[in-house]
A tleap script that builds the chain and sets N, CA, C and O, in Angstrom:
source leaprc.protein.ff14SB
mol = sequence {
  NMET VAL TYR THR ARG ASP GLU ASP GLY ARG
  LEU GLY ILE ARG SER ALA VAL LEU LEU GLU
  GLY VAL ASN ALA SER ILE VAL ILE PRO GLU
  PHE GLY LEU ALA LEU PRO PHE SER ALA LEU
  TYR GLU GLY LEU ASP LEU ASP SER ASP ARG
  VAL PRO THR CPRO
}
set mol.1.N position { -4.808 -1.350 5.064 }
set mol.1.CA position { -5.705 -0.745 6.024 }
set mol.1.C position { -5.538 0.760 5.956 }
set mol.1.O position { -4.434 1.273 5.771 }
set mol.2.N position { -6.630 1.446 6.105 }
set mol.2.CA position { -6.602 2.906 6.118 }
set mol.2.C position { -6.922 3.359 7.533 }
set mol.2.O position { -7.978 3.039 8.079 }
set mol.3.N position { -5.995 4.111 8.119 }
set mol.3.CA position { -6.177 4.629 9.470 }
set mol.3.C position { -6.481 6.121 9.394 }
set mol.3.O position { -5.875 6.847 8.606 }
set mol.4.N position { -7.419 6.570 10.215 }
set mol.4.CA position { -7.734 7.997 10.307 }
set mol.4.C position { -7.889 8.374 11.779 }
set mol.4.O position { -8.086 7.516 12.639 }
set mol.5.N position { -7.796 9.655 12.042 }
set mol.5.CA position { -8.010 10.155 13.411 }
set mol.5.C position { -9.395 10.791 13.491 }
set mol.5.O position { -9.842 11.451 12.553 }
set mol.6.N position { -10.070 10.581 14.630 }
set mol.6.CA position { -11.371 11.207 14.834 }
set mol.6.C position { -11.172 12.601 15.434 }
set mol.6.O position { -10.040 13.060 15.591 }
set mol.7.N position { -12.264 13.262 15.764 }
set mol.7.CA position { -12.207 14.628 16.300 }
set mol.7.C position { -11.408 14.732 17.593 }
set mol.7.O position { -10.850 15.785 17.898 }
set mol.8.N position { -11.353 13.627 18.362 }
set mol.8.CA position { -10.612 13.612 19.621 }
set mol.8.C position { -9.154 13.182 19.439 }
set mol.8.O position { -8.410 13.081 20.415 }
set mol.9.N position { -8.746 12.932 18.198 }
set mol.9.CA position { -7.371 12.547 17.923 }
set mol.9.C position { -7.085 11.065 18.049 }
set mol.9.O position { -5.938 10.636 17.925 }
set mol.10.N position { -8.141 10.269 18.299 }
set mol.10.CA position { -7.943 8.825 18.418 }
set mol.10.C position { -7.797 8.209 17.035 }
set mol.10.O position { -8.526 8.552 16.104 }
set mol.11.N position { -6.841 7.293 16.919 }
set mol.11.CA position { -6.578 6.613 15.664 }
set mol.11.C position { -7.491 5.406 15.540 }
set mol.11.O position { -7.656 4.645 16.494 }
set mol.12.N position { -8.080 5.229 14.371 }
set mol.12.CA position { -8.954 4.091 14.145 }
set mol.12.C position { -8.869 3.625 12.704 }
set mol.12.O position { -8.433 4.365 11.823 }
set mol.13.N position { -9.288 2.399 12.476 }
set mol.13.CA position { -9.286 1.840 11.125 }
set mol.13.C position { -10.558 2.293 10.415 }
set mol.13.O position { -11.668 2.058 10.892 }
set mol.14.N position { -10.379 2.944 9.272 }
set mol.14.CA position { -11.520 3.373 8.482 }
set mol.14.C position { -11.955 2.272 7.530 }
set mol.14.O position { -13.149 2.053 7.326 }
set mol.15.N position { -10.987 1.583 6.950 }
set mol.15.CA position { -11.319 0.492 6.043 }
set mol.15.C position { -10.138 -0.458 5.924 }
set mol.15.O position { -8.992 -0.080 6.167 }
set mol.16.N position { -10.429 -1.676 5.554 }
set mol.16.CA position { -9.392 -2.671 5.306 }
set mol.16.C position { -9.760 -3.404 4.027 }
set mol.16.O position { -10.882 -3.888 3.878 }
set mol.17.N position { -8.809 -3.480 3.106 }
set mol.17.CA position { -9.056 -4.106 1.814 }
set mol.17.C position { -7.891 -5.031 1.496 }
set mol.17.O position { -6.730 -4.660 1.669 }
set mol.18.N position { -8.201 -6.232 1.032 }
set mol.18.CA position { -7.173 -7.163 0.601 }
set mol.18.C position { -6.885 -6.903 -0.868 }
set mol.18.O position { -7.778 -7.004 -1.709 }
set mol.19.N position { -5.648 -6.572 -1.172 }
set mol.19.CA position { -5.228 -6.326 -2.544 }
set mol.19.C position { -4.261 -7.414 -2.949 }
set mol.19.O position { -3.306 -7.701 -2.227 }
set mol.20.N position { -4.499 -8.024 -4.101 }
set mol.20.CA position { -3.636 -9.101 -4.569 }
set mol.20.C position { -3.239 -8.866 -6.010 }
set mol.20.O position { -4.016 -8.335 -6.803 }
set mol.21.N position { -2.037 -9.262 -6.340 }
set mol.21.CA position { -1.571 -9.214 -7.712 }
set mol.21.C position { -0.821 -7.942 -8.045 }
set mol.21.O position { -1.015 -6.901 -7.416 }
set mol.22.N position { 0.036 -8.044 -9.044 }
set mol.22.CA position { 0.874 -6.918 -9.435 }
set mol.22.C position { 0.045 -5.785 -10.058 }
set mol.22.O position { 0.503 -4.643 -10.097 }
set mol.23.N position { -1.144 -6.080 -10.534 }
set mol.23.CA position { -1.978 -5.054 -11.154 }
set mol.23.C position { -2.884 -4.333 -10.162 }
set mol.23.O position { -3.620 -3.425 -10.548 }
set mol.24.N position { -2.842 -4.725 -8.891 }
set mol.24.CA position { -3.655 -4.070 -7.868 }
set mol.24.C position { -3.088 -2.679 -7.576 }
set mol.24.O position { -1.894 -2.434 -7.748 }
set mol.25.N position { -3.955 -1.782 -7.136 }
set mol.25.CA position { -3.533 -0.415 -6.811 }
set mol.25.C position { -4.051 -0.018 -5.442 }
set mol.25.O position { -5.144 -0.411 -5.035 }
set mol.26.N position { -3.250 0.766 -4.740 }
set mol.26.CA position { -3.675 1.378 -3.492 }
set mol.26.C position { -4.331 2.704 -3.874 }
set mol.26.O position { -3.688 3.562 -4.478 }
set mol.27.N position { -5.595 2.874 -3.528 }
set mol.27.CA position { -6.325 4.085 -3.899 }
set mol.27.C position { -6.461 4.991 -2.680 }
set mol.27.O position { -6.935 4.563 -1.627 }
set mol.28.N position { -6.044 6.240 -2.831 }
set mol.28.CA position { -6.149 7.239 -1.767 }
set mol.28.C position { -6.967 8.401 -2.336 }
set mol.28.O position { -6.405 9.345 -2.891 }
set mol.29.N position { -8.301 8.331 -2.197 }
set mol.29.CA position { -9.165 9.324 -2.839 }
set mol.29.C position { -8.957 10.750 -2.333 }
set mol.29.O position { -9.165 11.702 -3.085 }
set mol.30.N position { -8.552 10.911 -1.083 }
set mol.30.CA position { -8.345 12.254 -0.543 }
set mol.30.C position { -7.272 13.025 -1.325 }
set mol.30.O position { -7.291 14.255 -1.378 }
set mol.31.N position { -6.358 12.294 -1.918 }
set mol.31.CA position { -5.281 12.904 -2.699 }
set mol.31.C position { -5.475 12.705 -4.201 }
set mol.31.O position { -4.647 13.143 -4.999 }
set mol.32.N position { -6.565 12.046 -4.585 }
set mol.32.CA position { -6.788 11.745 -5.997 }
set mol.32.C position { -5.691 10.848 -6.545 }
set mol.32.O position { -5.225 11.043 -7.668 }
set mol.33.N position { -5.279 9.862 -5.750 }
set mol.33.CA position { -4.118 9.047 -6.073 }
set mol.33.C position { -4.484 7.577 -6.142 }
set mol.33.O position { -5.213 7.065 -5.293 }
set mol.34.N position { -3.970 6.904 -7.162 }
set mol.34.CA position { -4.039 5.449 -7.259 }
set mol.34.C position { -2.624 4.978 -7.544 }
set mol.34.O position { -2.084 5.256 -8.615 }
set mol.35.N position { -2.021 4.272 -6.607 }
set mol.35.CA position { -0.634 3.847 -6.716 }
set mol.35.C position { -0.582 2.346 -6.982 }
set mol.35.O position { -0.902 1.549 -6.100 }
set mol.36.N position { -0.182 1.955 -8.192 }
set mol.36.CA position { -0.127 0.520 -8.507 }
set mol.36.C position { 1.036 -0.155 -7.797 }
set mol.36.O position { 2.110 0.429 -7.656 }
set mol.37.N position { 0.817 -1.398 -7.348 }
set mol.37.CA position { 1.879 -2.172 -6.705 }
set mol.37.C position { 3.101 -2.266 -7.609 }
set mol.37.O position { 4.234 -2.248 -7.126 }
set mol.38.N position { 2.879 -2.368 -8.913 }
set mol.38.CA position { 4.005 -2.505 -9.836 }
set mol.38.C position { 4.958 -1.316 -9.710 }
set mol.38.O position { 6.163 -1.483 -9.899 }
set mol.39.N position { 4.456 -0.128 -9.398 }
set mol.39.CA position { 5.306 1.052 -9.222 }
set mol.39.C position { 6.092 0.962 -7.913 }
set mol.39.O position { 7.240 1.402 -7.849 }
set mol.40.N position { 5.489 0.401 -6.885 }
set mol.40.CA position { 6.163 0.266 -5.599 }
set mol.40.C position { 7.352 -0.690 -5.669 }
set mol.40.O position { 8.373 -0.480 -5.014 }
set mol.41.N position { 7.205 -1.728 -6.462 }
set mol.41.CA position { 8.220 -2.773 -6.525 }
set mol.41.C position { 9.021 -2.746 -7.822 }
set mol.41.O position { 9.731 -3.704 -8.127 }
set mol.42.N position { 8.917 -1.670 -8.583 }
set mol.42.CA position { 9.630 -1.548 -9.849 }
set mol.42.C position { 11.138 -1.679 -9.624 }
set mol.42.O position { 11.708 -1.038 -8.742 }
set mol.43.N position { 11.764 -2.519 -10.440 }
set mol.43.CA position { 13.213 -2.699 -10.343 }
set mol.43.C position { 13.650 -3.770 -9.368 }
set mol.43.O position { 14.838 -4.087 -9.305 }
set mol.44.N position { 12.724 -4.341 -8.601 }
set mol.44.CA position { 13.071 -5.395 -7.646 }
set mol.44.C position { 12.856 -6.765 -8.271 }
set mol.44.O position { 11.905 -6.963 -9.027 }
set mol.45.N position { 13.731 -7.705 -7.958 }
set mol.45.CA position { 13.595 -9.074 -8.422 }
set mol.45.C position { 12.857 -9.862 -7.346 }
set mol.45.O position { 13.476 -10.384 -6.419 }
set mol.46.N position { 11.543 -9.948 -7.469 }
set mol.46.CA position { 10.732 -10.608 -6.440 }
set mol.46.C position { 10.741 -12.128 -6.584 }
set mol.46.O position { 10.273 -12.835 -5.692 }
set mol.47.N position { 11.269 -12.636 -7.694 }
set mol.47.CA position { 11.332 -14.084 -7.888 }
set mol.47.C position { 12.589 -14.696 -7.282 }
set mol.47.O position { 12.737 -15.918 -7.256 }
set mol.48.N position { 13.476 -13.865 -6.805 }
set mol.48.CA position { 14.740 -14.332 -6.251 }
set mol.48.C position { 14.581 -14.717 -4.786 }
set mol.48.O position { 13.834 -14.081 -4.043 }
set mol.49.N position { 15.297 -15.772 -4.378 }
set mol.49.CA position { 15.281 -16.196 -2.976 }
set mol.49.C position { 16.423 -15.570 -2.177 }
set mol.49.O position { 16.519 -15.767 -0.966 }
set mol.50.N position { 17.275 -14.828 -2.847 }
set mol.50.CA position { 18.414 -14.261 -2.141 }
set mol.50.C position { 18.015 -13.016 -1.345 }
set mol.50.O position { 17.077 -12.302 -1.700 }
set mol.51.N position { 18.743 -12.783 -0.278 }
set mol.51.CA position { 18.504 -11.631 0.579 }
set mol.51.C position { 19.503 -10.549 0.187 }
set mol.51.O position { 20.705 -10.813 0.138 }
set mol.52.N position { 19.025 -9.324 -0.096 }
set mol.52.CA position { 19.962 -8.270 -0.479 }
set mol.52.C position { 20.910 -7.903 0.660 }
set mol.52.O position { 20.531 -7.942 1.831 }
set mol.53.N position { 22.127 -7.551 0.311 }
set mol.53.CA position { 23.090 -7.116 1.308 }
set mol.53.C position { 23.098 -5.594 1.376 }
set mol.53.O position { 22.958 -4.926 0.352 }
set mol.54.N position { 23.262 -5.044 2.574 }
set mol.54.CA position { 23.245 -3.578 2.715 }
set mol.54.C position { 24.452 -2.917 2.103 }
set mol.54.O position { 24.573 -1.692 2.145 }
savepdb mol mol.pdb
quit
């Protein structure tokens, strides 16, 4: 979901998009940015059922 503030400072949802799969990207046009999910989760073992310890 993309949240933005209006002229009065109220927060509202501008858009909501369902993204699925490791090849999906979060696109933020205001910054000229497309961030792939694979970059967010790089190095993590998502197939594991174990919980990481702090």
